[in-house]
C-alpha positions in Angstrom: 0.3 -0.2 0.0 1.3 3.3 -0.8 1.9 6.0 2.1 0.7 9.3 1.3 0.5 12.9 3.2 -2.2 13.8 4.2 -3.4 17.2 4.3 -6.8 19.5 5.1 -9.4 17.1 6.3 -6.8 14.9 8.1 -4.8 17.8 9.8 -6.4 16.7 13.3 -5.5 13.1 12.4 -1.7 13.6 12.0 -2.0 15.8 15.3 -3.8 12.8 16.8 -1.0 11.0 17.1 2.7 11.6 16.7 3.6 8.5 16.0 1.0 7.2 13.6 1.6 6.4 9.9 -1.4 7.3 7.5 -2.5 5.2 4.9 -5.3 6.1 2.5 -7.5 2.8 2.0 -9.1 2.6 -1.2 -12.9 2.6 0.3 -11.6 6.7 1.2 -10.8 5.6 5.1 -7.9 6.1 7.1 -5.9 3.4 9.0 -3.7 5.0 11.8 -2.0 3.5 15.0 -3.6 4.6 18.1 -5.5 7.6 18.0 -5.6 9.7 20.9 -8.6 13.0 20.3 -8.7 16.3 23.0 -9.2 19.4 22.8 -11.0 19.7 19.3 -14.1 20.1 17.7 -14.5 17.1 14.4 -16.7 19.3 11.5 -15.7 16.6 8.8 -17.6 12.9 9.0 -14.5 10.5 8.7 -13.8 6.6 8.6 -10.9 5.7 11.0 -9.7 2.5 11.6 -7.4 2.7 14.6 -5.8 0.0 17.1 -6.6 2.0 20.3 -9.0 5.2 20.5 -8.7 7.3 23.9 -10.7 10.6 23.5 -11.4 13.2 26.3 -10.7 16.4 28.0 -7.4 15.3 29.3 -6.4 12.1 27.7 -2.3 13.3 26.3 -0.4 15.4 29.7 2.0 16.6 26.4 -1.1 18.6 24.9 -3.7 21.4 26.0 -6.5 20.1 27.7 -10.3 20.3 26.3 -13.2 18.8 25.2 -13.8 17.0 22.3 -16.7 17.9 20.4 -18.6 15.5 17.1 -20.0 18.8 15.4 -24.1 18.4 14.2 -24.1 16.8 11.4 -21.2 14.9 11.3 -20.9 11.1 10.7 -17.6 10.0 12.6 -17.2 6.0 12.3 -14.2 4.1 13.7 -13.6 0.7 13.4 -10.9 -0.4 16.1 -8.4 -3.3 16.8 -8.1 -2.6 20.1 -9.7 -0.5 23.1 -11.8 2.8 23.2 -12.0 4.7 25.9 -14.6 8.1 26.3 -13.4 10.0 28.8 -14.7 12.9 30.6 -15.2 15.7 28.0 -15.9 13.7 24.7 -19.3 15.2 23.3 -21.6 14.2 20.8 -23.8 17.0 19.9 -27.6 16.6 18.7 -27.8 15.9 15.0 -24.1 14.3 14.7 -23.6 10.2 14.3 -20.6 8.5 16.3 -20.2 4.8 15.9 -17.7 2.5 17.5 -16.8 -0.9 15.8 -14.4 -4.0 16.1 -12.2 -3.9 13.1 -11.1 -7.3 11.5 -7.6 -5.0 9.8 
């Protein structure tokens, strides 16, 4: 699979995990290692495949604390192979869709 540098819509993912290798899958999904979401509002629909996911106000001591909000109108889907932790400060606005399913990848 060809490595691709991702910009704009996936900038959040690059910031979310410094050690991740990002690869675009044919379906348009993004595959990463561990996904840490903190201090952000997600305004674009995304389909993520990750090993472990942790999201909340203060899940990474190396970054500024702040809530994670999935904005209204966004479809945010995560496939995971490991664990998913939704910590205090994780919010899904009315009208948004957030789903998490086990991955076969």
